[in-house]
N, C-alpha and C positions, 0 to 999 in steps of 0.2 A: 322351686330351685332346691329344697332338700333333696330332691332325687336324682338332682347330677352334681348336686354339693360335694362329690369327693372329685370326681371326670373332670368338673370345672375348677378344679383346686380354691374352693373356696372353705374350707376347714377351719377358715380363721373366722367366718361368724357365725354364730350359732342363731339355731333357732327361735330363739327370743329377738333376736336382734333381725330376722329377717321378719319374723310378725309385726314388729315396729317399724318397719318399712312398707307394707302388707296394709294396717291401719292407719299409716298418716297418706298413702295414698287413698286408698277409701274415705279419710275427713277431705282430703282434697275434691273429689270426686263430688261430697256432697256438699259443699262450699257452692261447688260451681251448680250442681243442681237447682240448690236455695234461690241461687240469684238468677236463673232460669226460670223458678216459678215465680219467685216477686214479679221480674221482668211480665212474666205473660201476666198474673195479675194486675199487678198494674193498667200493661196495657193494652194486652187481649190481641195482641197484632206478632204472627211467630215473624216476619223478617225482621222486627226491631229486636226480639227476645235472640235471635239467633245470631244477629249481626252487634245485639250489645254482647252478649256473651261470648262468643269467639273473642270479640276488638277486650275485652276484656282480661280473657285469656293470655293472648298475647301479648298485651302491654306488663301484665302485672309480672309475669315469667319473663320481661328483659329487664323491668323496674329493678331489682336488685344490683344486676351488673350496670344501670347506665346509672343508678345513685351512688354507687362506690366512686365513679368516672368523673362523674359532675359534683364532686363535694355534699351532695345530700343525700348523708346514711341514714337520715330519718326515713327516705321515704321507702325502703329495703322491706321493713318493719309494714309494710301495707301490702304487700307481697301474699297472696297465699303461699305461694312457693316457697317464700322463705322459711315458713313453719312446717313446711313439709320436707324439705333436706336440709334446711340452715343446720338443725339440731346433729344431721349425721347420724340417722336413726341404726346403719350395719355400724355404726361405730360404735355410739353409745347407748345402745338402746332408745326404749319409749321412755319420751319425757314429755309429761302432763301437762307443761307449760304450752309445748311447741303440739299436742293434740288440741288442748283448751281452745284456744285461738278461735280456727276456723270452724269448732262445732259453736263457739257461741256468736259466731259472726252468720251459721247459717241458719240457726234459732232466731235470731236478729231478723233476718233476709227472709223464713220462712211466714214469723208471726204478723210482719209488714205486710207480708206478699196477702196475706188472710184479711189483712183487717183491711187493707184496698180493691181486695175482693170482694167481699162481705157489702163494702158503702159504694160499690160502682155500680151503675144502672145499667142491666142488662135488660133488652127487649127479649120479648117470646114468651 
């Protein structure tokens, strides 16, 4: 993006704001990866992990939009996409609160998955 910034008329966005957007995207990916890891450790079944993670992605992507329409504004805060893009990192830069929520959720999911995996009985 920095290489094509001038030609794409994106000069109003500085490199720090691009970096904030990339970091938020990486944290979103880490959060969904941690969800998949936790589900995998808990169930050990690939179809369950893939379908539950994909379903969660679709539902949480749509949640902020439908929450506003249904009058359940609190539900938008349950979506990791709200923390990815809700603070408008291309306009306001990096925000610690928006980055901390997905990072904390990923940490909890990895810890819970690790605990569950250690307590699961595995034949072999």
